[in-house]
C-alpha positions in Angstrom: 0.1 0.0 -0.1 1.5 3.4 -1.0 1.3 6.7 1.1 0.5 8.8 -2.0 0.7 8.8 -5.7 2.5 11.7 -7.7 1.8 12.5 -11.3 5.2 13.4 -12.8 5.4 16.1 -15.5 6.3 13.3 -18.0 3.0 11.6 -17.4 4.4 8.7 -15.3 2.6 7.9 -12.0 4.9 7.1 -9.1 4.1 5.9 -5.6 5.5 7.1 -2.3 5.9 3.7 -0.3 8.0 5.2 2.6 8.7 8.8 3.9 11.0 10.1 6.6 10.8 13.5 7.7 13.0 15.5 9.9 13.6 19.1 11.1 16.3 20.7 9.1 18.0 22.3 11.9 16.7 20.0 14.7 19.4 19.4 17.3 21.5 22.4 16.3 22.7 23.7 19.4 25.4 26.3 18.4 26.2 28.3 15.4 23.8 29.5 12.7 22.6 28.2 9.3 25.4 28.9 6.7 26.6 27.3 3.5 29.2 24.9 5.3 26.6 23.7 7.9 24.0 23.3 5.1 26.4 21.3 2.9 27.2 19.0 5.8 23.4 18.5 6.4 22.8 17.6 2.8 25.7 15.2 2.7 24.5 13.7 5.9 21.0 13.3 4.6 22.4 11.5 1.4 24.4 9.1 3.5 21.3 8.2 5.6 19.5 7.6 2.4 22.2 5.4 0.8 22.3 3.3 4.2 18.6 3.1 4.4 18.0 2.1 0.8 21.3 0.4 -0.4 19.9 -1.3 -3.3 18.1 1.8 -4.8 19.7 4.8 -6.5 19.6 8.0 -4.6 18.7 11.4 -6.0 18.9 14.7 -4.4 16.6 17.6 -5.4 18.8 20.5 -5.1 17.3 22.5 -2.2 16.3 26.2 -2.3 18.6 28.5 -0.2 17.4 31.7 1.3 19.7 34.6 2.4 17.9 36.7 5.0 19.2 40.1 5.7 21.2 39.2 8.8 24.7 39.9 9.8 27.2 37.3 8.5 29.2 35.4 11.1 32.5 33.7 11.0 31.4 31.0 8.4 29.9 33.5 6.0 26.4 34.8 5.4 23.3 33.3 7.0 21.9 30.6 4.3 18.6 29.0 5.2 17.3 25.8 3.8 13.5 24.8 4.0 12.6 23.5 7.5 11.7 20.0 6.7 14.2 17.4 5.4 12.6 14.5 3.5 13.8 11.1 2.3 11.2 9.2 0.3 11.2 5.7 -1.3 9.4 5.7 -4.6 8.2 2.9 -6.9 6.7 2.9 -10.4 6.3 0.4 -13.4 9.5 -0.7 -15.0 11.4 1.8 -17.2 12.6 -0.8 -19.7 9.7 -1.6 -22.0 11.0 -5.0 -22.7 10.6 -6.2 -19.0 7.6 -8.2 -18.0 5.3 -5.6 -16.2 4.0 -8.3 -14.0 7.4 -9.2 -12.7 9.4 -5.8 -12.8 9.0 -2.5 -11.2 11.3 0.5 -11.0 12.5 2.4 -7.7 14.2 5.6 -6.7 15.1 7.0 -3.3 14.6 10.9 -3.5 15.9 13.4 -0.9 14.2 17.0 -0.9 13.4 19.7 1.4 10.1 21.4 1.9 8.5 24.0 4.2 5.6 22.0 5.7 4.7 18.6 6.8 2.4 17.8 4.0 2.9 14.5 2.2 3.3 15.1 -1.5 0.5 13.9 -3.6 -1.1 14.0 -7.1 -0.6 17.0 -9.3 -0.5 19.2 -6.2 3.0 17.9 -5.3 5.7 20.5 -5.6 7.0 21.0 -9.1 10.6 19.9 -8.3 9.2 16.5 -7.2 7.0 16.3 -10.3 9.9 17.3 -12.6 12.0 14.1 -11.6 13.6 12.6 -14.7 12.3 9.1 -13.6 13.5 7.2 -16.8 17.0 8.4 -16.3 17.3 8.1 -12.5 15.3 5.1 -11.4 16.4 1.6 -11.6 14.5 -1.5 -12.6 14.2 -4.6 -10.2 12.5 -8.0 -10.3 9.9 -8.7 -7.8 
């Protein structure tokens, strides 16, 4: 059973089978959001996704970065990522047309950031998710 379905811009339907959400800056006790901190957070999220889903390719949707008008600190200007970090396991029909549709599916683990706790769904999902190039990124597997 899937958590939701997303209609990609390409017309392909993908289903979200697992979703992990966390606060982007949860547990940050010192410092401030800046490029070095954000880059570490993104790399850490990629490693988490690779460990959690070792047999599936991992794709990072480049996060938006905001630069509020605040005084820069020792590590450069303040740079803020969206407040919710997400790792989602997605599935769809096989990419390769020659594969038996009864025995094969395709999968992709996606990392993205969003501002709220909504589960992406349908044509209302964020455009960055709906624009995923599934045929290039996903990997076919046999059931």
